[in-house]
C-alpha positions as CSV (number, residue, x, y, z in Angstrom):
1,M,44.9,78.5,4.9
2,T,41.8,76.5,6.4
3,R,41.0,73.1,5.1
4,C,37.8,74.5,3.5
5,S,39.7,77.1,1.6
6,S,42.2,74.6,0.2
7,V,39.4,72.3,-1.1
8,L,37.8,75.3,-2.7
9,E,40.9,76.4,-4.4
10,S,41.9,73.0,-5.6
11,S,38.5,72.3,-7.1
12,V,37.9,75.4,-9.0
13,T,40.0,74.4,-12.1
14,D,37.7,71.3,-12.8
15,M,34.7,73.4,-12.7
16,N,34.8,75.4,-16.0
17,V,31.8,74.0,-18.2
18,S,30.0,77.2,-17.7
19,E,32.8,79.1,-19.2
20,R,32.6,76.5,-22.3
21,I,28.9,76.9,-22.6
22,I,29.0,80.9,-22.4
23,E,31.9,80.8,-25.0
24,R,29.8,78.6,-27.3
25,L,26.7,80.9,-27.0
26,R,28.8,84.1,-27.6
27,E,30.3,82.7,-30.7
28,L,26.7,81.8,-32.1
29,H,25.6,85.2,-30.8
30,V,22.7,83.5,-28.6
31,P,21.6,85.5,-25.7
32,Y,21.7,83.8,-22.3
33,K,19.7,86.2,-20.2
34,A,18.2,85.0,-17.1
35,N,14.7,84.0,-18.8
36,D,16.4,82.5,-21.7
37,N,16.1,79.0,-22.8
38,I,19.5,77.4,-23.6
39,A,18.6,74.0,-24.1
40,G,19.5,73.5,-27.6
41,Y,23.0,74.8,-27.2
42,L,23.9,72.2,-24.4
43,E,26.1,69.3,-25.2
44,A,25.7,65.5,-23.9
45,G,26.9,65.6,-20.2
46,E,27.1,69.4,-20.0
47,L,23.9,69.7,-17.6
48,D,25.3,67.3,-15.0
49,A,28.8,69.0,-15.1
50,L,26.9,72.3,-14.7
51,Q,25.1,70.9,-11.7
52,E,28.5,70.0,-10.2
53,E,30.0,73.3,-10.9
54,V,27.0,75.0,-9.1
55,E,27.4,72.8,-6.3
56,F,31.1,73.9,-5.7
57,H,30.1,77.7,-5.9
58,V,27.0,76.9,-3.2
59,R,29.9,75.5,-0.9
60,A,31.8,78.8,-1.6
61,L,28.9,80.9,-0.7
62,L,28.4,79.1,2.5
63,H,31.9,79.4,3.2
64,S,31.9,83.2,2.6
65,L,28.8,83.6,4.9
66,V,30.9,81.8,7.7
67,I,28.4,78.9,7.8
68,D,30.1,75.6,8.9
69,V,29.3,72.3,7.5
70,D,27.3,70.5,10.2
71,H,24.5,68.0,10.7
72,N,22.0,70.9,9.4
73,T,24.0,71.7,6.4
74,E,25.6,68.5,5.4
75,G,24.6,68.0,1.6
76,T,23.0,71.6,1.4
77,A,25.2,72.7,-1.6
78,R,24.3,69.5,-3.6
79,R,20.7,69.9,-2.8
80,V,20.7,73.6,-3.7
81,A,22.4,72.9,-7.0
82,R,20.0,70.2,-8.1
83,M,17.2,72.5,-7.1
84,Y,18.5,75.3,-9.2
85,V,19.3,73.2,-12.3
86,R,16.9,70.6,-12.2
87,E,13.7,72.3,-10.7
88,V,13.4,76.0,-10.3
89,F,15.5,77.1,-13.3
90,K,14.7,74.1,-15.4
91,G,13.0,76.2,-17.9
92,R,16.2,77.4,-19.2
93,Y,17.9,74.1,-19.5
94,Q,15.2,71.7,-20.7
95,V,13.6,71.7,-24.2
96,R,10.0,73.0,-24.4
97,P,7.3,70.1,-23.6
98,V,6.1,68.3,-26.4
99,M,2.9,70.2,-27.5
100,T,0.5,67.8,-29.2
101,D,-2.0,69.7,-31.2
102,F,-5.2,68.7,-32.9
103,P,-7.1,70.0,-35.7
104,N,-10.0,72.2,-34.8
105,V,-12.5,69.9,-36.9
106,R,-15.7,71.5,-36.0
107,Q,-14.1,75.1,-36.3
108,L,-15.1,76.1,-32.9
109,D,-14.7,79.7,-32.2
110,E,-16.2,80.2,-28.7
111,L,-13.8,81.3,-25.8
112,Y,-12.6,78.9,-23.2
113,T,-10.6,79.6,-20.2
114,V,-8.2,77.5,-18.4
115,G,-7.2,78.2,-14.7
116,P,-6.3,78.8,-12.1
117,I,-2.8,77.2,-13.2
118,T,-0.2,77.2,-10.4
119,V,2.8,79.8,-11.0
120,R,6.2,78.9,-9.3
121,S,9.1,81.1,-10.3
122,M,12.1,83.0,-9.1
123,C,12.5,86.8,-9.2
124,S,15.6,87.5,-11.3
125,H,16.4,90.6,-8.9
126,H,16.8,88.7,-5.6
127,L,16.6,84.9,-6.7
128,A,13.5,85.0,-4.1
129,P,10.5,82.8,-4.8
130,V,7.5,84.2,-6.8
131,S,4.2,82.1,-6.4
132,G,0.6,82.6,-7.6
133,Q,-1.8,81.6,-10.3
134,A,-2.4,82.1,-14.1
135,W,-5.4,82.1,-16.2
136,I,-5.5,81.6,-20.0
137,G,-8.4,82.2,-22.4
138,V,-8.4,81.2,-26.2
139,I,-10.6,81.5,-28.9
140,P,-9.0,78.8,-31.1
141,G,-8.0,78.9,-34.6
142,E,-7.3,75.9,-36.9
143,R,-5.6,74.2,-34.2
144,V,-6.1,73.2,-30.5
145,I,-3.9,71.6,-27.8
146,G,-4.9,69.4,-24.7
147,L,-5.9,70.8,-21.5
148,S,-2.6,70.1,-19.5
149,K,-0.3,71.4,-22.2
150,F,-1.3,74.8,-20.7
151,N,0.0,73.8,-17.4
152,R,3.2,72.3,-18.8
153,L,3.9,75.3,-20.8
154,T,3.3,77.8,-17.9
155,D,5.7,75.7,-15.7
156,W,8.3,75.5,-18.5
157,V,8.2,79.4,-18.9
158,M,8.0,80.3,-15.4
159,S,10.8,77.9,-14.2
160,R,13.5,80.4,-14.9
161,P,14.7,83.7,-13.0
162,Q,12.1,86.0,-14.2
163,I,10.2,89.2,-13.8
164,Q,6.7,89.0,-13.9
165,E,6.1,91.6,-16.5
166,E,8.3,89.7,-19.1
167,A,7.1,86.2,-18.0
168,V,3.4,86.9,-19.0
169,V,4.5,88.1,-22.5
170,Q,6.7,85.0,-22.8
171,L,3.9,82.6,-22.1
172,A,1.7,84.4,-24.5
173,D,4.1,84.2,-27.3
174,E,4.7,80.4,-26.7
175,I,0.9,79.7,-26.8
176,E,0.6,81.8,-30.0
177,Q,3.6,79.9,-31.5
178,V,1.8,76.5,-30.5
179,M,-1.8,76.9,-31.6
180,H,-2.2,80.4,-33.4
181,P,-5.4,81.2,-31.8
182,K,-7.8,83.8,-33.0
183,G,-7.9,85.5,-29.5
184,L,-5.7,84.7,-26.6
185,A,-5.6,86.3,-23.0
186,V,-3.0,85.6,-20.2
187,M,-3.2,86.9,-16.6
188,I,-0.8,86.2,-13.9
189,R,-1.4,87.1,-10.2
190,A,1.5,86.5,-7.9
191,T,2.9,87.2,-4.6
192,H,6.9,87.9,-4.6
193,M,9.1,87.2,-1.7
194,C,11.4,89.6,-2.3
195,L,8.6,92.0,-1.3
196,A,7.5,89.9,1.6
197,T,10.7,88.9,3.4
198,R,13.1,92.1,2.7
199,G,12.6,95.7,2.0
200,V,9.3,96.8,3.2
201,C,8.3,93.3,4.1
202,D,4.7,93.6,2.9
203,H,2.9,90.0,2.9
204,E,-0.2,91.2,1.4
205,T,0.7,92.9,-1.8
206,T,0.2,90.9,-5.0
207,M,1.0,91.9,-8.5
208,T,-1.1,91.2,-11.6
209,T,0.1,91.3,-15.2
210,S,-1.9,90.4,-18.4
211,V,-1.6,90.1,-22.2
212,M,-4.5,90.3,-24.6
213,R,-4.2,89.6,-28.2
214,G,-6.3,89.2,-31.4
215,V,-10.2,89.1,-30.7
216,L,-9.6,89.3,-26.9
217,L,-7.8,92.7,-27.4
218,D,-10.2,94.0,-30.1
219,D,-13.5,92.9,-28.9
220,H,-14.9,94.3,-25.7
221,A,-17.3,91.8,-25.1
222,A,-15.2,88.8,-25.7
223,R,-12.6,90.5,-23.1
224,E,-15.2,91.1,-20.6
225,E,-16.4,87.5,-21.0
226,F,-12.9,86.1,-20.3
227,L,-12.6,88.6,-17.1
228,S,-16.0,87.5,-16.0
229,I,-15.0,83.6,-16.1
230,A,-11.6,84.2,-14.7
231,H,-13.3,86.3,-11.7
232,A,-15.7,83.4,-11.2
233,Q,-12.7,80.8,-11.0
234,G,-11.0,82.9,-8.2
235,F,-8.9,85.6,-9.8
């Protein structure tokens, strides 16, 4: 048995926080699919422990790929674990950003559009990067939110293993829950590295998904106004 194998086997018994979390979620009948948020079900210290467990398994992955630890890969497992838990998948493990809202005092009912908003995500099929931009159109109801909140909410929803078709719906659902607009449009255009770096290796193809709700679904003129503005902003 190699030294690396011995270290991996001796460490595994201490790395069981994921099983504790999964058992808790199952007892509560809480889903934990790739794009679900489970922040409300994590106990103090568990996220740090989960990061350590992921680090252990990344070391095992490198070992299985017959990649030695040298000057290039020293610390790689630690960096990858932190990247997944604290950055690219943070939307699973962090609570929703605080969404301060304000009364629509003057009862504004005109369309406003926010974009392009940077989109960074991971394909849940291959864990390959997804990058692109989002545009959001709103006809407000009784409440409005600050401009930066659209960016924060987009980042939170997209920072999970996703398929784009579901992500655009999740983002629309979150915006509706926060501000209950009269009309809402969300469009995402993105490039998928699972298409660009494997399989057909096509670097030019993008995917566009959209959701239209309320006035922006029912009123053709309002929908065309949003599409025209998004086009002018680079869509």
